[in-house]
N, C-alpha and C positions, 0 to 999 in steps of 0.2 A: 430808326429812332435814336435820338441822342443818348449817349451813355457816358457816365463819369465814374472813374474809379482810381484808386491810388496805385502808384508804382513805386516799388522799393528797390534801390540799387544795392546789389551784392557784389562782393569780390569773387566772382565765379563760384558762388555757393548757392545759387538759386535752387538747384535740385535738392541739396541738403536741407535748406530752409523750408522748402515745400513739404518734404517728408516730415520735418519736425512739426510744422503747423498742422499737418494731418493727424499727428499723434495727439497734439494738444486739443484739437477740435475734431472729434470723431466724425462729425457730419461734413467736414471739409471735402470738397470734390475738385479734382483736376479738370479744368475746362479745356485746356490746350497746352502744348509744350513744343518748343523747338530749341535749337542750341542757344538762342539768345534770351528767351523768356519762358517762364512757367506761369500760367494763369490759373488761379484757384478761386473757388467760391467758398468762403468761410462764413457760415451762418447766414447765407444768402447774400453776402457782400463780396463782389469781385475784387480781387487784388492781383496785381501783376508783379512778379518777381523777376528782376532784370539782372542778367549776367553782365555787369558793366565793367568789371575789372577793379583795380585798386584806386582809381582816380578820385572817386567820391564814396561817401558812406552815409547811412542814415544817422540822424541825431534827434534829440528831444525837442527840437523846434516844431516838428510834426510828430504827433503820437496818435495812437489808435485807441479810442474808448471801447471797451468791451462791457456791454450792459449784461451782467451775469444773471440777475433775476433771483438768486438764492444764495444763502451763506455757503452751502455745500459747493456750489459751482465757483464762486469767487475764490474759495480756499483751494480748490482743485487747480484752477488756472494759475493762481499765484504760485503754488508749489511748482508747477511745470515750468513757468517762466524764470523763476529765481534759482532753480536747481544749478544751472551753469551761467546765470545772468547776474544782474545787480539790482539794487533797490534804490530808487530815488525817494519814495515815501512809503514806509512800511504799512502793511495792512492794519487797519484800525478804524476808529470812528473819527469823523471830521465834521466841521460845521455844516458842510453842504450835503452830507450823506452819512448814513449809519455805518457803512462799511466800504472802504475804498483803499486802493493802493496804486502807486506809480512805479513801474518796473521797466528794466531794459533786458531783453532776452539775450541769448548767447550770440546772436548775430548783430547785436547793436541796435535792434529795433525797439522803439519806446511804446509801451502800452499803459493805458490807464484803465484800471479795473473798478467797476462800480457795481455794488450789490443790487442796485435798483434795476427794474426792467425798463424797457423803452417801448412806447406805443407805436411801433413801426416794425415793418418786416426787416428793416436795416438794423441789425444788432451790433454792428461794428461801425463806429463813427470817427472819421479823422478829426483831429484837433490841431488848430494852428495856434502856436504860442508867440505872441508879439511881445518881445522883451525890449528893454531900453536899448536904444533911444526911440523905439517904435511903440512903447507901451501904451500910448494914448490914442492909437489909430484904429482900434477895433471897430468902433462904430462907423468910421469912414470906410474901412475895408469891406465891412459887411454891406454897406450901401453900394460900394463900387461893384462887388461881385453880383449882388442881386439885380443891379441895373443891366448887367451884361447878359445874364441868363434869363430866359423866359420859358415856362413860368418859374417864379421864385417867390420866397416869402421869408420873413423873419419870424422865428418860432418863439424865441425867448431872449430877453436882455436883462442883465444884472449890472448895475452901475458900481463903480468903486465906492467904498464908504468914504465919508469926508476926511477921516484921519489918514487916508492913503496919500494925500497930498497931490492927487492927480487933477488935471483940468476938469472944469465942470462938464458933465456929460460923458466923461470917459467911462468906457465899459470894462468891467472885470471879466465878464463872460457873455457870450452870445451864442445862440444856436439858430442856424438858418438853413434853408433848403434851396438848392439850385437844381431846377429841373428834376424834382423828386429825389435828389440825393442830399442827405443831411450832412452838415459840417458843424463842428463846435469851434469856437474861437475864444481865446483867452488872452489876457494881458498880464504882464508882470511889472512890478515897480523896480526890479533888479536888472542889472547887467548880467548876461550869461556868456559863457565861453563858446556858445554855438548860436548860429543864425540859420535862417532858411537856406537850403542849398539843394542841388540836384539829387542828393541821396534819397530824398522823398519828393516825388512829383505827383501831379494829377493828370490823368489821361482824359481827353475829351474826344470820344469817337463820333465822327460826323458822317452822315449819310451822303451829303452833297458838298460840292465845291463852295456853294454859297455859305454853308455853315462854317466850313474851314476858314474862308475869307473873313467872316464876321468875328469868330473867336480869336483868330490870329491877330487881327487888327485891334480889337478892343482889349484883350488881355495883355497884349504886348505894348500897348500905349503907355509911355512913361517908363518902360522897362528895357529889356534887351532881347532882340531876336537872335536865335542861334540856328544851328543846322538840324536837319532831320526832323522838323516839326517841333523842336524844343524852343521854348521862350521862358524868360524870367519876367514876372510882372513887376509893377512899380513898388511892391513891398518885398520883393526878393523870392517869392514863391515860384517854383518851377512848374511848368505845364507842358504837356505834349498834345498837340492838336493833330490828330491823325484821322484818316478815312476809315470807316468801319469795315471796308473791304480788305484792309491791310492784313489782318490775321489770316484771312482765307488765302491770300496770295503767298504769305510766308509759310503756310502749311503745305504748299505744293513744291516738292523737291525739284521739279523740273523748272520752276519759275523763281525760286527763292533767291538764288545768287544774282540773277539779273535785276530782280526787284530791289534788292539791297544795294547793288551798284548804282541803280537809278536814284533811289531816295537819298543816298549818301551825298549826292551832288545838290540836293534841294535844301533850301531853308523852309519855306512854306510848302507843304505837300500839294502836289497837283495830281488829282485823280487820273486825268487823261494820260499823263506821262507814265504813271504806274501801270495802267492797263495796256499800254503799248510796249512795256518792257518785255 
């Protein structure tokens, strides 16, 4: 079964970050861990924490909405994240919701906290921020992604107000679902000192080589293909297209080194080659 989840790049602090998130979210559960990654389930949402080293880091171009569901919960999470973190938008009332905040935790990961509940088992939703010069492309990007993934659907669209000076039809916000996984997408009329990068990426776990071939070709079209299943799409968002059997192979100490040696030579993953390693 196809699976999509976010991956966050840490400077060899994945273990410390995992322990912190388990403190913030008491129901968080470790799904797997090895020297390279720690996988967590946080409120039913899988997240991969990668020990990638100092080359890249997370930034606010991709953040994670936490739909808290109560005043008590949003206050609790806000206090935990800001204790050693920073604040982009302080907790308060905003035009789009009664209580909201945008914060960066002590590891540089960006979180948007909303008091509202969400009518989904997925309580944490990644958000893509398209800032200038890409501020007008939200509708185009949503169409592009929903065309690639099946099933998919657009859940909500909110256009920019006329006074924003954006092109006709430009979206301020959209929520969409790719194969049962929800994303938020936002645009900004401002230039920011951050853009999409490998510090935040999305993993697509595929059961078959046919699925790998499809997502590799379609998501990478107009972007850039990299090594080890990584690609950058036409908007600058990083994706990892991997076989679902890879975590199992990496969990076997007798096979891990050979598997890593094999896929380090690959751009697109080839399942047959991994099984032969």
